[in-house]
LOLOMI-612201 format. One line per field, with one value per residue (C-alpha): residue number from 1; z, y, x. Coordinates in nm, 3 decimals. Layout:
<kekols>
k = NUM|...
Z = Z|...
Y = Y|...
X = X|...
</kekols>
This chain:
<kekols>
k = 1|2|3|4|5|6|7|8|9|10|11|12|13|14|15|16|17|18|19|20|21|22|23|24|25|26|27|28|29|30|31|32|33|34|35|36|37|38|39|40|41|42|43|44|45|46|47|48|49|50|51|52|53|54|55|56|57|58|59|60|61|62|63|64|65|66|67|68|69|70|71|72|73|74|75|76|77|78|79|80|81|82|83|84|85|86|87|88|89|90|91|92|93|94|95|96|97|98|99|100|101|102|103|104|105|106|107|108|109|110|111|112|113|114|115|116|117|118|119|120|121|122|123|124|125|126|127|128|129|130|131|132|133|134|135|136|137|138|139|140|141|142|143|144|145|146|147|148|149|150|151|152|153|154|155|156|157|158|159|160|161|162|163|164|165|166|167|168|169|170|171|172|173|174|175|176|177|178|179|180|181|182|183|184|185|186|187|188|189|190|191|192|193|194|195|196|197|198|199|200|201|202|203|204|205|206|207|208|209|210|211|212|213|214|215|216|217|218|219|220|221|222|223|224|225|226|227|228|229|230|231|232|233|234|235|236|237|238|239|240|241|242|243|244|245|246|247|248|249|250|251|252|253|254|255|256|257|258|259|260|261|262|263
Z = 2.687|2.583|2.373|2.039|1.974|1.692|1.487|1.218|1.001|0.661|0.656|0.318|0.408|0.739|0.565|0.322|0.593|0.909|0.807|0.635|0.938|1.164|0.980|0.972|1.347|1.406|1.235|1.463|1.761|1.679|1.618|1.971|2.129|1.949|2.045|2.045|1.776|1.858|2.084|2.129|2.059|2.141|1.922|2.103|1.890|1.575|1.339|0.974|1.072|0.967|1.276|1.292|0.948|1.071|1.361|1.128|0.874|1.100|1.440|1.351|1.599|1.722|1.703|1.685|1.806|1.689|1.861|1.763|1.828|1.467|1.232|0.921|1.042|1.107|0.766|0.606|0.826|0.726|0.360|0.409|0.219|0.489|0.790|0.714|1.031|1.246|1.453|1.475|1.740|1.768|2.126|2.398|2.509|2.865|2.880|2.677|2.579|2.672|2.968|3.217|3.094|2.740|2.567|2.579|2.459|2.440|2.242|2.177|1.870|1.837|2.039|2.411|2.401|2.233|2.515|2.762|3.059|2.969|3.313|3.272|2.927|3.057|3.347|3.100|2.884|3.193|3.295|2.968|2.952|3.134|3.406|3.249|2.935|2.768|2.774|2.538|2.347|2.125|2.070|1.887|2.108|2.041|2.330|2.207|1.850|1.721|1.554|1.176|1.175|1.362|1.064|1.009|1.375|1.444|1.179|1.307|1.651|1.500|1.357|1.673|1.588|1.834|1.668|1.785|2.021|2.135|2.452|2.665|2.505|2.821|2.763|2.488|2.743|2.841|3.209|3.189|3.013|3.278|3.555|3.387|3.352|3.712|3.844|3.668|3.859|3.561|3.615|3.409|3.248|2.956|2.738|2.394|2.153|1.796|1.502|1.153|0.825|0.549|0.197|-0.006|-0.381|-0.335|-0.098|-0.229|-0.137|0.211|0.258|0.123|0.318|0.639|0.633|0.512|0.839|1.214|1.419|1.131|0.905|1.095|1.154|0.801|0.652|0.849|0.725|0.486|0.145|0.210|0.547|0.404|0.126|0.379|0.616|0.336|0.212|0.563|0.603|0.266|0.353|0.687|0.507|0.250|-0.050|-0.397|-0.536|-0.726|-0.482|-0.262|0.109|0.367|0.720|1.048|1.328|1.677|1.909|2.268|2.330|2.651|2.755|3.084|3.209|3.403|3.729|3.770|4.036
Y = 0.445|0.195|-0.092|-0.120|-0.449|-0.666|-0.801|-1.068|-1.017|-1.120|-1.496|-1.509|-1.246|-1.418|-1.750|-1.607|-1.423|-1.632|-1.952|-2.087|-2.001|-2.164|-2.494|-2.493|-2.438|-2.662|-2.952|-2.922|-2.886|-3.205|-3.394|-3.293|-3.377|-3.712|-3.754|-4.088|-4.143|-4.144|-3.839|-3.574|-3.236|-2.877|-2.627|-2.295|-1.984|-2.195|-1.896|-2.001|-2.365|-2.395|-2.594|-2.762|-2.908|-3.057|-3.222|-3.366|-3.499|-3.631|-3.725|-3.955|-3.775|-3.910|-3.554|-3.193|-2.882|-2.551|-2.225|-1.865|-1.523|-1.402|-1.497|-1.425|-1.664|-1.939|-1.887|-1.943|-2.245|-2.421|-2.403|-2.590|-2.917|-3.112|-3.060|-3.238|-3.346|-3.065|-2.877|-2.503|-2.263|-1.885|-1.810|-1.684|-1.866|-1.744|-1.900|-2.219|-2.354|-2.712|-2.937|-3.035|-3.319|-3.315|-3.364|-3.564|-3.269|-2.893|-2.680|-2.310|-2.238|-1.890|-1.737|-1.711|-1.362|-1.228|-1.345|-1.066|-1.300|-1.587|-1.745|-1.778|-1.930|-2.193|-2.269|-2.313|-2.551|-2.753|-2.760|-2.908|-3.177|-3.505|-3.620|-3.739|-3.536|-3.283|-2.902|-2.743|-2.430|-2.274|-1.904|-1.687|-1.582|-1.211|-1.093|-1.317|-1.189|-1.502|-1.345|-1.383|-1.005|-0.932|-0.797|-0.533|-0.462|-0.420|-0.149|0.018|0.041|0.168|0.475|0.546|0.367|0.141|-0.178|-0.289|-0.585|-0.840|-0.743|-0.982|-1.008|-1.152|-1.466|-1.549|-1.599|-1.958|-1.864|-1.703|-2.005|-2.235|-2.017|-2.016|-2.394|-2.446|-2.199|-2.392|-2.707|-2.893|-3.139|-3.326|-2.989|-2.994|-2.713|-2.701|-2.445|-2.462|-2.332|-2.312|-2.156|-2.013|-1.928|-1.642|-1.598|-1.248|-0.952|-0.820|-1.144|-1.133|-0.768|-0.802|-1.114|-0.976|-0.630|-0.710|-0.855|-0.825|-0.616|-0.460|-0.365|-0.063|0.093|0.036|0.164|0.489|0.575|0.859|0.745|0.872|0.700|0.376|0.374|0.442|0.167|-0.085|-0.004|-0.043|-0.385|-0.501|-0.382|-0.563|-0.885|-0.819|-0.929|-0.787|-0.715|-1.042|-1.262|-1.518|-1.450|-1.724|-1.638|-1.829|-1.785|-1.932|-2.027|-2.145|-2.456|-2.603|-2.905|-3.016|-3.287|-3.257|-3.445|-3.780|-3.795
X = 4.246|3.982|4.114|3.933|3.758|3.890|3.601|3.610|3.304|3.447|3.484|3.656|3.916|3.984|4.030|4.286|4.473|4.454|4.278|4.590|4.803|4.544|4.561|4.940|4.958|4.658|4.827|5.130|4.897|4.705|5.029|5.131|4.793|4.769|4.400|4.224|3.956|3.585|3.584|3.315|3.476|3.385|3.571|3.528|3.583|3.576|3.568|3.567|3.612|3.977|4.074|3.732|3.802|4.129|3.945|3.684|3.933|4.206|4.065|3.776|3.549|3.219|3.085|3.202|3.026|3.175|3.087|3.165|3.007|3.042|2.760|2.971|3.239|2.989|2.828|3.167|3.242|2.923|3.024|3.350|3.356|3.538|3.314|2.989|2.817|2.958|2.699|2.760|2.634|2.647|2.740|2.971|3.286|3.222|2.874|2.879|2.535|2.626|2.552|2.822|3.042|2.904|3.241|3.562|3.770|3.732|3.973|4.025|4.238|4.398|4.116|4.184|4.340|4.026|3.797|3.707|3.758|3.995|3.966|3.590|3.634|3.877|3.643|3.357|3.561|3.650|3.282|3.157|3.428|3.381|3.625|3.949|3.883|4.110|4.099|4.350|4.443|4.705|4.764|5.015|5.307|5.258|5.478|5.757|5.736|5.564|5.261|5.229|5.180|5.504|5.706|5.439|5.376|5.748|5.777|5.461|5.619|5.943|5.764|5.568|5.245|5.065|4.945|4.603|4.633|4.376|4.186|4.397|4.742|4.896|4.691|4.940|5.218|5.293|5.313|4.969|4.819|4.962|4.818|4.475|4.474|4.585|4.327|4.051|4.142|4.286|4.569|4.829|4.908|5.151|5.282|5.439|5.585|5.456|5.663|5.519|5.626|5.410|5.522|5.378|5.415|5.552|5.554|5.222|5.044|5.194|5.096|4.743|4.649|4.801|4.645|4.294|4.162|4.160|4.396|4.590|4.301|4.158|4.499|4.622|4.296|4.327|4.678|4.737|4.863|5.215|5.238|5.102|5.362|5.638|5.524|5.491|5.842|5.985|5.825|5.952|6.302|6.283|6.197|6.472|6.265|6.225|5.878|5.851|6.045|5.869|5.826|5.877|5.771|5.782|5.527|5.521|5.240|5.214|5.006|4.870|4.667|4.518|4.285|3.962|4.029|3.862|3.597
</kekols>
């Protein structure tokens, strides 16, 4: 069976649903990386610019180039108040439009399992980073139950539904990430588990922001009214929250960093 492609064409909906999660995880990721100021950054798969904004505000970069295939995402990113001076490009992570050694650091935030050929994407990041520079990524641990969507996906599986997964879900595994980094010739490889928690005003906010984008949206939209009501009730029961009670949810991501070998 052909895997459906997850598309993110609504920048605002993505920002409400995943942008907040991205910045929560991105903050932990940057704390772990502890990058030096004054670097030239390539943010590959920058989406709405949630992580790009963190780079701009916290890392004192010399320059940032953000790249994404989705025009709607880039349109949203360019409107963010905190990313003045960032150069955005519409393009393919597997064929980066940059010269060899153009950057000090290349990063891919919550993206690598969406890339058709992750190994090519990592090789491209390594190509555009100068010797001694950093190539890094973080991605939701979907096989380990770390996705922000896991409470909904678990109940979908429980009733015989098959939640839509990214094209390369195995790229979320730490062992796979390590293999990809090693195969691209990177050294000084380090890995790290990220844990973040997000609070929602109530169950309805959690449900709406989680099901209005990405992998859940097409499946949820196709459900009959009765099945939708049943699934929603199962998820709420799993979270053990009343209608007006706040929801606090933890998500986990796997992070990796390597260095381009010095000549």
